[in-house]
ROTIVO-902387 format. One record per atom (N, C-alpha, C): residue in three letters; x, y, z negated. Coordinates in steps of 0.001 Angstrom, whole numbers, padded with zeros to 6 digits, always signed. Each point is the difference from the previous one (the first is absolute). Layout:
ROTIVO-902387
AlaXYZ ...
END
This chain:
ROTIVO-902387
Met+022937+034909-069962 Met+001109+000220-000142 Met+001382+000168+000328 Ala+000319-001093-000217 Ala+001705-000721+000492 Ala-000264+000555+001600 Arg-001047-000808+000968 Arg+000282+000270+001216 Arg+000246+001355+000416 Gln-000774+001159-000196 Gln-000478+001014+000035 Gln+001738+000720-000543 Ser+000280-000661-001052 Ser+001587+000649-000245 Ser+000759-000181+000730 Glu+000208-001498+000587 Glu+000970-000417+001139 Glu-000022+000801+001528 Lys-001126+000184-000135 Lys-000413+000521+001604 Lys+000702+001523-000302 Ser-000114+000709-000850 Ser+000480+001618+000071 Ser+001478-000670-000090 Leu+001125-000959-000741 Leu+001058+000087+000254 Leu+000148-000167+001218 Ser-000564-001090+000679 Ser+000558-000449+001456 Ser-000308+001126+000829 Gln-000902+001170-000406 Gln-000219+000884+001114 Gln+000814+001884-000659 Thr+000524-000069-001611 Thr+001541+000873+000223 Thr+000510-000875+000229 Leu+000799-001161+000037 Leu+000966-000302+000832 Leu+000517+000327+002146 Arg-001677-000399+000087 Arg+000053+000808+001404 Arg+000428+000897+000388 Ala-000631+001121-001158 Ala+000282+001470+000709 Ala+001458-000002-000436 Ala+000747-000485-001223 Ala+001429+000204-000377 Ala+000464-000042+001155 Leu-000256-001879+000821 Leu+000663-000199+000991 Leu+000049+000832+001240 Gly-001560+000674+000362 Gly+000133+000716+001077 Gly+000737+001452-000248 Val-000335+000672-001237 Val+001027+001537-000554 Val+001455-000540+000493 Arg+000464-001271-000575 Arg+001248+000313+000165 Arg+000550-000533+001644 Asp-000613-000862+000553 Asp+000191+000497+001426 Asp-000137+001163+000839 Leu-001162+000407+000056 Leu+000048+001415-000047 Leu+000960+000669-000031 Val+001457+000322-001462 Val+000618+000705-000142 Val+001336-000469+000462 Tyr-000006-001309+000253 Tyr+001289-000583+000390 Tyr-000019+000269+001580 Ala-001502+000199+000099 Ala-000451-000363+002086 Ala+000716+002078+000170 Gly-000309+000251-001013 Gly+000895+001950+000552 Gly-001388+000391-000401 Ala-001638-000798-000043 Ala-001105+001264+000345 Ala+000466+001451-001327 Tyr+000466-000290-000796 Tyr-000048+000850-001336 Tyr+001987+000887+000165 Lys-000118+000938-000312 Lys+001876+000583+000074 Lys-000335+000179-001674 Pro+001161-000422-000247 Pro+000935+000397-002065 Pro-000860+001578-000145 Gly-000464+000172-001087 Gly-000854+001006-000383 Gly-001264+000051+000084 Glu-000745-001011+001110 Glu-000845+000889+000326 Glu-000776-000344-000879 Arg-001678+000177+000153 Arg-001142-000513-000878 Arg-000488-001332+000409 Leu-000578-001309-000821 Leu-001203-000603+000509 Leu-001368+000542-000169 Ser-000275-000101+000691 Ser-001690+000427-000265 Ser-001148-001130-000210 Glu-000096-000582-000888 Glu-000819-000647-000265 Glu-000932-000960+000853 Ile-000851+001859+000567 Ile-001196-000163+001180 Ile+000509-000579+001152 Ala+001576+000405+000519 Ala+000104+000346+001065 Ala+000767-002245+000141 Leu-000132-000213-000910 Leu+000907-001251-000252 Leu-000854-000881-000322 Ser-001433+000568-000073 Ser-000903-001406-000645 Ser-000375+000256+001628 Asp-000370+000707+000903 Asp-000292+000443+001372 Asp+000450-001093+001252 Arg+001755-000114-000844 Arg+000241-000938+001358 Arg+000102-001042-000302 Leu+000623-000585-002170 Leu-000213-000978+000274 Leu-001048-000967+000432 Gly-001418+000829-000522 Gly-000921-000674+000086 Gly-000432-000274-000712 Leu+000355+000579-001926 Leu-000400-000644-001077 Leu-000161+001407-000909 Ser-001062-000454-000951 Ser-000239+001165-000598 Ser+000827+000420-001025 Arg-000115+000996-000361 Arg+000627+000838-000901 Arg+000361-000490-001504 Thr-000514-000735-000506 Thr-000131-000948-001479 Thr+001136-000468+000504 Pro+000612-000996+001160 Pro+001029-000986-000208 Pro+000922+000679+000635 Ile-000048+001118+000839 Ile+001755+000919+000498 Ile+000038+001349-001608 Arg-000497+000265-000790 Arg+000882+000498-000734 Arg+000380-001623-001271 Ala-000316-000347+000041 Ala+000575-002073-000946 Ala+001555+000332+001093 Ala-000099+000095+000787 Ala+000687-000116+001068 Ala+001221+000642-000407 Leu-000477+001237-000006 Leu+000557+001264+000092 Leu+001604-000086-000903 Ala-001378+000159-001795 Ala+000641-000494-000945 Ala+001408-001303-000571 Arg+000021-001296+001106 Arg+000133-000983-000041 Arg+001506+000191+000814 Leu-000200+000846+000467 Leu+001158+000823+001473 Leu+000890+000670-000846 Glu-000677+001005-000905 Glu+000983+000888-000622 Glu+000969-000900-001354 Gln-001524-000982-000267 Gln+001351-000622-001287 Gln+001012-001312+001376 Glu+000225+000117+000756 Glu+000960-000687+001251 Glu+001173+000722+000033 Gly-000580+001792+000013 Gly+001127+001018+000199 Gly-000399+000091+001091 Met-000754+000103+001398 Met-000195+000031+001745 Met-000637+001437-000632 Val-000896+000933-000398 Val-000678+000595-000068 Val+000093+000496-001964 Glu-000141+001178+000240 Glu-000091+000720-001620 Glu-000894+001507+000172 Leu-000562-000189-001158 Leu-001019+001055-000522 Leu+000550+001556+000249 Ile-000625+000778+000553 Ile+000093+001293+000237 Ile-000663+000832-001434 Pro+000816+000803-000120 Pro-000695+001231-000519 Pro-001637+000377+000191 Ser-000057+000212+001162 Ser-001599+000700+000526 Ser-000781-001191-000129 Gly+000010-001701-000347 Gly-000456-000983+000306 Gly+000273-000480+000706 Gly-000339-001663-000101 Gly+000230-000968+000627 Gly+001112-000661+000164 Tyr+000543-000023+001461 Tyr+001246-001116+000527 Tyr+000743+000625+000754 Ala+000845-000063+000363 Ala+001103+000743+001304 Ala+001429-001555+000267 Val+000458+000082+001120 Val+000406-000624+000520 Val+001320-000194-000470 Arg+001050-000672-000592 Arg+000474+000196-000683 Arg+001753+000001+000502 Ser+001060+000865+000153 Ser+000761-000494+000196 Ser+001311-000353-000580 Phe+001294-000682+000548 Phe+000848-000764-000522 Phe+001200+000529+000531 Ser+000882-000205-001427 Ser+001871+000267+000106 Ser+000691-001305+000209 Ala+000313+000027+000800 Ala+000994-001081-000090 Ala+000408-000489-001291 Ala+000279+000404-001069 Ala+000126-000313-001866 Ala-001225-000862-000295 Asp-001349+000441+000788 Asp-001103-000307-000306 Asp-000024-002005+000419 Ile+000253+000447+001026 Ile-000052-001551+000629 Ile+001039-001053-000307 Ile+001322+000691-000294 Ile+000772-000496-000824 Ile-000152-001000-001249 Asp-000764+001249-000953 Asp-000215-000535-001045 Asp-001316-001032-000313 Ala-001074+000314+001095 Ala-001150-001081-000296 Ala+000489-001534+000939 Ile+001192-000011+000638 Ile+000917-001290+000686 Ile+000423-000402-001117 Glu+001293+001051-000448 Glu+000215-000789-002093 Glu-001009-000822-001146 Leu-001161+000626+000218 Leu-001111-000256-000703 Leu-000371-001538+000225 Arg-000505+000019+001251 Arg+000094-001453+000449 Arg+000856-000634-000183 Gly+001576-000576-000070 Gly+000913-000644+000456 Gly-000412-000524-001998 Val+000373+001936-000535 Val-000348-000924-001240 Val-001045-001119-000649 Leu-001004+000590+000725 Leu-001029-001011-000121 Leu+000169-001099-000222 Glu+000345+000028+001665 Glu-000079-001932+000691 Glu+001208-000427-000653 Gly+000737+000680-000913 Gly+001394-001298-000356 Gly-000284+000343-001438 Thr-001141+000479-000624 Thr-000296-000173-001093 Thr-001241-001449+000216 Ala-000131+000159+001175 Ala-001233-001414+000284 Ala+000781-001548-000069 Ala+001603+000440+000949 Ala+000500-001482+000228 Ala+000550-000186-000996 Arg+000835+000769-001185 Arg+000666-000466-000823 Arg-000951-000382-000909 Leu-001282+000432-000884 Leu-001234-000744-000563 Leu+000194-001574+000503 Ala-000619+000007+001594 Ala-000522-001028+000756 Ala+001510-001531-000993 Ala+001141+000709+000406 Ala+001511-001194-000220 Ala-000172-000231-001517 Glu-000228+000808-000661 Glu-000551+000472-001707 Glu-000884-001553-000034 Arg-001450+000328+000615 Arg-000412-000729-000141 Arg-000862-001081+000009 Gly+001295-000036+001488 Gly-000765-001223+001159 Gly-001307+000037+000577 Val+000174-000096+001545 Val-000815-000572+000343 Val-000382-001152+000498 Ser-000775-000888+000723 Ser-000648-001077+000112 Ser+000493-000529+001801 Asp+000659-001121-000454 Asp+000492-000171+001734 Asp-000824+000181+000540 Gly-001825+000050-000034 Gly-000573-000250+001435 Gly-000317+001614+000767 Tyr+000560+001015-001420 Tyr-000073+001390+000328 Tyr+001686+000308+000632 Leu+000634-000314-000330 Leu+001775-000011+000738 Leu-000579-000097+000964 Asp-000153-001492+000784 Asp-000427-000783+001141 Asp-001025+001161+001115 Ala-000404+000594-000716 Ala-000967+000532+001045 Ala+001070+001594+000671 Val+000655+000114-001459 Val+001315+001273+000289 Val+000586-000826+001131 Phe+000561-000721+000018 Phe+000930-000784+000549 Phe-000186+000002+001475 Arg-001462-000042+000201 Arg-000487-000178+001135 Arg+000006+001199+000379 Thr-000535+000755-000581 Thr+000274+001579+000673 Thr+001021+000115+000652 Leu+001516+000074-001094 Leu+001578-000166+000365 Leu-000024-000675+002131 Ser-000710-001002-000661 Ser+000669-000605+001008 Ser-000193+000251+001968 Glu-001927+000850-000766 Glu-000686+000213+001336 Glu+001047+001279+000100 Leu+000397+001358-000793 Leu+000319+000802+000616 Leu+002145-000265+000483 Asp+000511-000973-000299 Asp+001218-000511+000219 Asp-000424-000157+001955 Asp-000681-000759-000100 Asp-000602-000474+001263 Asp-000302+000931+001228 Ile-000626+000988-000299 Ile-000469+001654+000412 Ile+001624+000600+000254 Val+000996+000523-001026 Val+001325+000526+000107 Val+000525-001056+001007 Ala+000318-000952-000401 Ala+001273-000856+000746 Ala+000131+000579+001535 Pro-000702+000315+001227 Pro-000023+000121+001051 Pro+000412+001526+000143 Pro+001058+000232+001249 Pro+000335+001312-000139 Pro-001314+000844-000577 Val+000561+001002-000100 Val-000823+001196-000042 Val-000567+000699+000419 Glu+000056-000201+001223 Glu-000857+000757+000950 Glu-001451-000287+000264 Asp+000141-002022-000092 Asp-000966-000191+000047 Asp-000768-000395-001038 Leu+000070+000728-001248 Leu-000450+000120-001516 Leu-001295-000019+000606 Asp-000618-001214-000868 Asp-001813+000636-000003 Asp-000686+000435-001425 Phe+000298+001517+000573 Phe-000476+001998-001428 Phe-001272-000970-000725 Glu-001498-000146+000889 Glu-000905-000916-000676 Glu+000195-000698-000975 Arg+000219-001035+000776 Arg+000981-001500-000744 Arg+000489+000291-001687 Tyr+001363+000909-000042 Tyr+000884+000380-000720 Tyr-001531+000544-000811 His-000451+001649+000674 His-000343+000927-001884 His-001084-001264-000671 Glu-000548-000788+000736 Glu-001084-000853-000632 Glu+000642-000756-000803 Cys+000637-000834+000078 Cys+001408-000782-000939 Cys+000843+000694-001129 Asn-000165+001146+000624 Asn+000698+001022-001117 Asn-000865+000617-001157 Ala-001392+000007+000327 Ala-000728+000311-000448 Ala-000480-000868-001009 Val-000141-001601+000618 Val-000431-000914-000979 Val+001239-000006-000850 Phe+001727-000349-000069 Phe+000650-000027-000765 Phe+000105+000466-001325 His-000665+001895+000256 His+000421+000827-000624 His-001470-000259-000997 Asp-000995-000516+000500 Asp-001367+000159-000755 Asp+000391-001483-000864 Gln+000930-001193+000844 Gln+000278-001325-001372 Gln+001453+000813-000960 Leu+000379+000741+000152 Leu+001310+000597-000722 Leu-000916+000822-001132 Lys-001167+000405+000389 Lys-000698+000891-001628 Lys-000546-000284-000231 Asn-000622-002367-000008 Asn-000252+000014-000882 Asn+000510-001173-000428 Leu+001099-000328+000167 Leu+001218-001060-000366 Leu+000165+000097-001647 Ser-000610+000865-000503 Ser+000180+000344-001525 Ser-001387-000878-000811 Gly-001269+000191+001158 Gly-000883-000142-000921 Gly-000472+000980-000690 Ser+000498+001645-000083 Ser-000935+000795-000851 Ser-000516+001187+000604 Lys-001678-000503+000235 Lys-000338+001284+000260 Lys-000134+001433-000091 Ile+000898+000326-000819 Ile-000190+001617-000590 Ile+001765-000165+000928 Ile+001247-000824+000004 Ile+000810+000239+001060 Ile-000343+000572+001364 Arg-001393-001031+000360 Arg-000568-000178+001524 Arg-000321+001107+000333 Glu-001181+000404-000159 Glu-000711+001276-000651 Glu+001107+001131+000145 Glu+001212+000537-000522 Glu+000335+000662-000052 Glu+000891+000666+001725 Ile+001050-001888+000116 Ile+000426+000146+001234 Ile-000856+000352+000313 Glu-001154-000644+000999 Glu-001153+000303+000791 Glu-000301+001706+000071 Arg-000279+000722-001434 Arg+000000+001603+000097 Arg+001795+000836+000490 Val+000664-000962+000082 Val+001029+001148+000153 Val+000329-000614+001535 Thr+000214-000893+000588 Thr-000745-000150+001467 Thr-000895+000663+000393 Asn-000714+000155-000232 Asn-001127+001286+000305 Asn+000367+001376+000330 Met+001403-000014-000684 Met+000084+001554-000297 Met+000854-000069+001989 Pro+000049+001483+000688 Pro+000606+000347+001086 Pro+001226-000516+000314 Phe+000269-000798+000670 Phe+001612-000411+000736 Phe+000494-001078-001190 Ala-000704-000411-000903 Ala+000320-000787-001428 Ala-000561-001696+001035 Asp-000517-000419+000671 Asp-000214-001491+000099 Asp+000650+000144+000741 Pro+000447-001649-000097 Pro+001548-000719+000849 Pro-000074+000184+001321 Ser-001436+000140+000825 Ser+000176+000157+001267 Ser+000036+000927+000935 Ala+000697+001581-001025 Ala-000610+001316-000509 Ala+001026+000388+002045 Phe+001335-000952-000285 Phe+000918+000485+000556 Phe+000572-001236+001063 Leu-001178-000532+000520 Leu+000163-001437+000403 Leu-000096+000507+001676 Lys-000353+000701+000412 Lys-000532+000512+001686 Lys+001140+000248+000266 Ala+000292+001141-000466 Ala+001933+000260-000167 Ala+000993-001110+000189 Gln-000175-000342-000617 Gln+000742-001263-000049 Gln+000276-000827+001630 Val-000922-000181+000185 Val-000271-000796+001486 Val+000406+001017+001213 Asp-000012+000910-000283 Asp-000268+000856+001472 Asp+001457+000634+000155 Phe+000943-000352-001153 Phe+000965+001023-000160 Phe+001346-001577-000282 Pro+000856+000228+001156 Pro+001337-000922-000473 Pro+000518-000227-001476 Glu+000183+001327-000438 Glu+000521-000306-001327 Glu-000877-000045-000960 Phe-001278+000061+000429 Phe-000621-000349-001700 Phe-000447-001702+000460 Arg+000181-000366+000942 Arg-000113-001296-000005 Arg+001323-000858-000927 Ala+000573+000174+000219 Ala+000541-001129-001033 Ala-000267+000024-001318 Ser-000878+001049-000560 Ser-000207-000301-001040 Ser-001342-001190-000814 Leu-000301-000340+001684 Leu-000979-000629-000370 Leu+000641-001007-000472 Leu+001062-001146+000535 Leu+000772-000524-000382 Leu+000479-000317-001388 Val+000534+001725-000544 Val+000355-000290-000889 Val-001061-000022-001504 Gly-001288+000311+000686 Gly-001115+000065-001272 Gly-000352-001373-000233 Gln-000022-000383+001050 Gln-000248-001663+000038 Gln+000715-000855-000846 Glu+001368+000457+000183 Glu+001484-000299-001117 Glu-001152-000471-001280 His+000036+001675+000031 His-000810-000023-001144 His-001084-000523-000804 His-000768+000057+001041 His-001242-000876-000909 His+000382-001678-000109 Arg+000823-000738+000990 Arg+000547-001319-000806 Arg+000378+000131-001129 Ala+000834+000993-000177 Ala+001303+000144-001127 Ala-001006+000101-001387 Ile-000475+001427-000015 Ile-001751-000356-000901 Ile-000409-000955-001080 Ile-000445-000900+001863 Ile-001277-000919-000760 Ile+001229-001039-000207 Asp+000906-000186+000594 Asp+000877-001142-000532 Asp+001051+000158-001483 Ala-000129+001902-000646 Ala+000411-000118-001139 Ala-001714-000538-001592 Val-001192+000421+000851 Val-000972-000134-000453 Val+000074-001467-000425 Ala+000505-001068+001007 Ala-000395-001552+000261 Ala+001450-000236-001340 Asn+000528+000411+000048 Asn+001238-000166-001033 Asn+000379+000659-000767 Arg-001366+000428-000874 Arg-000412+001422-000578 Arg+001398+000291-000864 Glu-000154+000814+000741 Glu+001245+001357-000665 Glu-000588+001044+000607 Gly-000184+000488-000899 Gly-001109+001352-000667 Gly+000692+001035+000429 Ala+001536+000389-000068 Ala-000033+000870-000065 Ala+000347+000405+001595 Arg+000805-001197+000642 Arg+000364-000019+001139 Arg-001546+000984+000972 Ala-000872-001439-000220 Ala-000887+000524+000999 Ala-000931+001717-000224 Glu+000019+000451-000790 Glu-000383+001407-000471 Glu+001170+000554+000843 Ala+001212-000508-000047 Ala+001521+001356+000252 Ala-000306-000230+001708 Leu-000443-000992+000759 Leu+000069-000604+001739 Leu-001308+001081+000182 Ala-001172-000139-000598 Ala-001521+000437+000073 Ala+000295+001644+000229 Arg+001307+000500-000866 Arg-000429+001467-000161 Arg+001056+000190+001111 Glu+000633-001010+000739 Glu+001542+000586+001171 Glu-001428+000083+001165 His-000905-001699+000018 His-000404+000278+000995 His-001119+001319+000317 Ala-000519+000863-000888 Ala-000674+001129+000124 Ala+001081+000587+000194 Arg+001119+000022+000016 Arg+000312+001755+000077 Arg+000315-000098+001259 Leu+000365-001288+001081 Leu+000022+000241+001812 Leu-000968+000637+000348 Ala-001216+000801-000154 Ala-001334+000818+000077 Ala+000914+001180-000302 Lys+000889-000128-001395 Lys+000650+001587-000088 Lys+001022+000037+001301 Arg+000668-000818+000204 Arg+001101+000018+001335 Arg-000800+000503+001424 Asn-000799-001193-000008 Asn-000899+000996+001211 Asn-001064+001291-000137 Leu-000357+000399-000997 Leu-000774+001681-000178 Leu+001583+000958+000377 Asp+000961-000464-000367 Asp+001152+001150+000651 Asp-000001-000256+001211 His+000020-001037+000617 His+000606+000063+001705 His-001006+000400+000872 Val-001283+000261-001140 Val-001180+000426+001237 Val+000053+001568-000428 Ile+000276+000844-000917 Ile+000253+001112-000543 Ile+000946+000519+001083 Arg+001051-001069+000020 Arg+000777+000892+001039 Arg+000256-000222+001474 Asn-000952-000900+000052 Asn-000385+000661+001506 Asn-001262-000172+000163 Glu-000232+001142+001111 Glu-001133+000280+000469 Glu-001364-001055+000562 Thr+001250-000606+001160 Thr-000929-001255+000240 Thr-000370-000633-000074 Leu-000165-000278-001137 Leu-000466-001016-001196 Leu-001011+000097-000774 Lys+000004+001462+000104 Lys-001289+000240-001540 Lys-001622-000540+001023 Asp-000286+000444+001438 Asp-001319-000895+000330 Asp-000231-001367-000376 Ser+000717-000843-000383 Ser-000009-001239+000109 Ser-000286-000317-001602 Val+000264+000643-000881 Val-000692-000208-001128 Val-001258+000660-000230 Pro-001377-000069-000569 Pro-000967+000458+000052 Pro-000185+000488-001372 Gly-000162+001581+000345 Gly-000050+000934-001207 Gly+001016+001121-000398 Met+001288-000500+001446 Met+001107+000733-000719 Met+000325+001644+000366 Phe-001393+000689+001080 Phe+000176+001088-000606 Phe-000813+000672-000934 Leu+000301-000958-000859 Leu-001541+000772-001648 Leu+001897-000172-000712 Val+001878-000579+000218 Val+000650+000327-000875 Val+000453+001755-000261 Ala+000065+000938+000112 Ala+000498+000933+000100 Ala+002060+000004-000521 Val+000912+000356+001317 Val+000607-000421+000043 Val+001335+001390+000219 
END
């Protein structure tokens, strides 16, 4: 029974990832109804995990229930995205504060500092030589470590939930930062934030760690504003066509 349940969860996750990829790739327009039958054929999955995946994506905010039944792709306002980014900052800030207050094992802090050292190496060369893929991977590792700092399962799960919301992921605007000079400086600022957050946690400075984590999330808000104001940047952000400006 347990194996069957695990298989169902795996199929649902596969379906959710598949639908999300299709939406971000522009296979469906904002407001377009998502047919379970069509998705089932396209992804090679039965309708049961497709249905569960759509319900999951509705909770994450990517799709919405429609009066006629079923789900349609959502469109987003800039305010929607700002709210999601702000919520991520609040939750990551809470994780950092609780970690500072409760304490973190030396072994775990050492692992985080190793990630920071790797990020330092990546951003040290001239920006035109930046290894984007490596930065993307290490930045994701850092934010995974950050959400686990407090040791709270509840905090971790809530951060995971909010980062699944469209454009709230810490890496949502990275490609735009790398491709355009006006964004590249924010990678260095972001790395300064990373180090300051962990230093505050290590020094048991809860309020400072929380404020820094929230400020770090606001970098994404600044980048969003640049993307909205510059048409040439929009293709660099997956799914940006979903945003109604």
